[in-house]
C-alpha positions in Angstrom: -20.6 46.0 -33.4 -18.0 44.5 -36.0 -17.7 46.4 -39.3 -16.6 44.7 -42.3 -15.1 45.8 -45.4 -17.3 46.2 -48.6 -15.1 43.6 -50.4 -15.4 41.0 -47.3 -18.9 41.5 -47.1 -19.2 40.9 -50.9 -16.9 37.9 -50.5 -18.8 36.4 -47.6 -22.3 37.0 -49.7 -20.4 35.1 -52.9 -19.4 32.2 -50.6 -22.9 31.6 -49.5 -24.2 31.9 -52.8 -21.5 29.4 -54.4 -20.7 27.0 -51.6 -23.7 27.3 -49.2 -21.2 28.2 -46.6 -22.3 31.0 -44.1 -21.1 32.3 -40.8 -22.6 30.6 -37.7 -22.8 31.3 -34.0 -23.0 34.3 -32.1 -20.5 36.2 -34.4 -23.6 36.7 -36.7 -24.9 38.9 -33.8 -22.0 41.0 -33.4 -21.4 42.0 -37.2 -23.2 45.3 -38.4 -24.9 44.9 -41.5 -24.8 48.7 -41.9 -26.7 50.3 -44.8 -25.8 47.1 -47.1 -29.1 45.5 -47.8 -27.5 42.5 -49.4 -25.3 41.9 -46.5 -28.1 42.5 -44.1 -30.1 39.6 -46.0 -27.0 37.6 -45.9 -26.7 38.1 -42.1 -30.4 37.3 -41.8 -30.1 34.1 -43.9 -26.9 33.1 -41.9 -29.0 33.6 -38.7 -31.8 31.6 -40.1 -29.6 28.7 -41.1 -27.7 28.9 -37.5 -30.9 28.5 -35.8 -32.2 25.7 -38.0 -28.7 24.1 -37.3 -28.8 24.6 -33.6 -32.5 23.3 -33.7 -31.3 20.2 -35.6 -28.3 19.8 -33.3 -30.6 20.0 -30.4 -33.2 17.6 -32.0 -30.3 15.3 -32.7 -28.9 15.7 -29.1 -32.4 15.0 -27.9 -32.6 11.7 -30.1 -29.1 10.9 -29.1 -30.1 11.3 -25.4 -33.3 9.4 -25.8 -31.2 6.5 -27.8 -28.8 6.5 -24.8 -31.6 6.3 -22.6 -33.3 3.4 -24.4 -29.8 1.9 -24.7 -29.2 2.1 -21.1 -32.8 0.8 -20.4 -32.0 -2.1 -22.9 -28.6 -2.5 -21.1 -30.6 -2.8 -17.6 -33.0 -5.0 -19.3 -30.2 -7.2 -20.8 -28.2 -7.3 -17.5 -31.4 -8.5 -15.6 -32.0 -10.9 -18.1 -28.5 -12.1 -17.8 -28.8 -12.4 -14.3 -32.2 -14.2 -14.6 -30.6 -16.4 -17.1 -27.5 -17.1 -14.8 -29.8 -18.0 -12.1 -31.7 -20.3 -14.3 -28.7 -22.1 -15.5 -27.5 -22.4 -11.7 -31.0 -24.1 -10.9 -30.7 -26.1 -14.2 -27.4 -27.2 -13.0 -28.6 -28.0 -9.6 -31.4 -29.9 -10.9 -29.1 -31.8 -13.3 -27.0 -32.7 -10.2 -30.1 -33.9 -8.3 -31.4 -35.7 -11.3 -27.8 -37.6 -11.7 -27.9 -38.2 -8.0 -31.5 -39.6 -8.0 -30.2 -41.8 -11.2 -27.3 -42.9 -9.0 -29.6 -43.7 -6.4 -31.9 -45.7 -8.6 -29.2 -47.6 -10.0 -27.7 -48.6 -6.9 -31.2 -49.6 -5.7 -31.8 -51.7 -8.8 -28.4 -53.4 -8.3 -29.2 -54.0 -4.6 -32.7 -55.2 -5.8 -31.2 -57.3 -8.4 -28.7 -59.0 -5.9 -31.6 -59.5 -3.2 -33.6 -61.2 -6.0 -30.7 -63.4 -7.1 -30.1 -64.4 -3.4 -33.8 -65.1 -3.0 -33.5 -67.4 -5.9 -30.8 -69.1 -4.7 -32.3 -69.5 -1.5 -35.5 -70.8 -3.2 -33.4 -73.4 -4.9 -31.6 -74.4 -1.9 -34.9 -74.8 -0.2 -36.3 -77.0 -3.0 -33.2 -79.0 -3.0 -33.4 -79.5 0.8 -37.2 -80.4 0.3 -36.3 -82.9 -2.4 -33.7 -84.4 -0.4 -36.1 -84.6 2.7 -38.7 -86.2 0.7 -36.1 -88.6 -0.7 -34.7 -89.2 3.0 -38.4 -89.9 4.1 -39.1 -92.2 1.4 -35.8 -94.1 2.1 -36.7 -94.2 5.7 -40.0 -95.3 4.8 -38.8 -98.0 2.8 -36.1 -99.2 5.4 -38.8 -99.1 7.8 -41.1 -101.3 5.5 -38.3 -103.5 4.8 -37.6 -103.9 8.4 -41.2 -104.5 9.3 -41.5 -107.1 6.4 -38.1 -108.7 7.7 -39.3 -108.6 11.4 -42.9 -110.1 10.3 -41.1 -113.0 8.1 -38.7 -113.9 10.8 -41.4 -113.9 13.5 -43.7 -115.9 11.0 -40.9 -118.3 10.5 -40.2 -118.7 14.2 -43.9 -119.0 15.0 -43.8 -122.0 12.0 -40.8 -123.5 13.2 -42.3 -123.6 17.1 -45.4 -125.0 15.8 -43.7 -127.7 13.9 -41.4 -128.6 16.6 -44.5 -128.5 19.2 -46.0 -131.0 16.5 -43.2 -133.1 16.1 -42.6 -133.1 19.9 -46.2 -133.8 20.7 -46.1 -136.8 18.0 -42.9 -138.2 19.3 -44.0 -138.0 23.0 -47.3 -139.7 22.3 -45.8 -142.3 20.0 -43.2 -143.1 22.5 -45.8 -143.5 25.3 -47.9 -145.5 22.7 -44.7 -147.8 22.1 -43.9 -148.1 25.8 -47.6 -149.5 26.4 -47.1 -151.9 23.7 -43.9 -153.2 24.9 -45.1 -153.4 28.5 -48.6 -155.0 27.3 -50.7 -152.3 28.8 -54.1 -151.6 27.4 -53.4 -149.2 24.6 -56.8 -148.2 23.7 -57.0 -145.3 26.0 -53.4 -144.4 25.0 -54.1 -144.8 21.2 -57.5 -142.6 21.5 -55.6 -140.0 23.5 -52.5 -140.1 21.2 -55.0 -140.0 18.1 -57.0 -137.0 19.5 -53.9 -135.2 20.7 -52.2 -135.6 17.4 -55.4 -134.4 15.5 -55.6 -131.2 17.7 -51.9 -130.4 17.5 -52.1 -130.7 13.7 -55.2 -128.8 13.3 -54.0 -126.0 15.6 -50.6 -125.9 13.9 -52.1 -125.6 10.5 -54.6 -123.0 11.7 -51.6 -120.9 13.3 -49.7 -121.2 9.8 -52.6 -120.4 7.9 -53.6 -117.4 10.0 -50.1 -116.1 9.7 -50.0 -116.5 6.0 -53.3 -114.9 5.5 -52.2 -111.8 7.6 -49.0 -111.5 5.5 -50.8 -112.0 2.3 -53.4 -109.5 3.3 -50.8 -106.7 4.5 -48.8 -107.3 1.3 -51.9 -106.6 -0.7 -52.9 -103.6 1.3 -49.5 -102.1 1.1 -49.5 -102.8 -3.0 -52.8 -101.3 -3.4 -52.0 -98.3 -1.3 -48.7 -97.7 -3.2 
């Protein structure tokens, strides 16, 4: 055991009383209090304070350890959250790229669709122009055919009329010549005259009948065409 001088013991007691500073640690167990009641009380007080201080330090250590554990758990949780956040950001970036690709494909599809629509409209316009051209060509062909038919009918009618007139004139001239020859030769002209008169009448009637029929057909055809148009 360690024994201290009375002066030293008194100095330690005064220091504790004035400053509140005393011996700490295992040294309090090695000092002999001897028969000094005040010093024994001093050592007892120092031991109590040391025990209290150790307890406080232990509590603080436990608190620090608990806080360290909580901080470690929090750090692990934060690390996990950061990893999940990075994964989420990566997935979001991938989704963004997919959306951009889809938007790009959609824009290209729209452009292609607009191009097809424009081409379709152009083809429809060309088809309509071709239809109008075909109808115009058809109408012109019908008009040309109608004109040709009318021209042919007029020419045919003109030829028939001319032939009928020439037949009438020829029959009249021939009959007249025969009648005149009979007169000059002093033959019986009664039969020839009657024949000439009947033949001339028949030819004239038939000629006018032919001309009238042709004109009637022509008039009827023109009226029908005008009514149909």
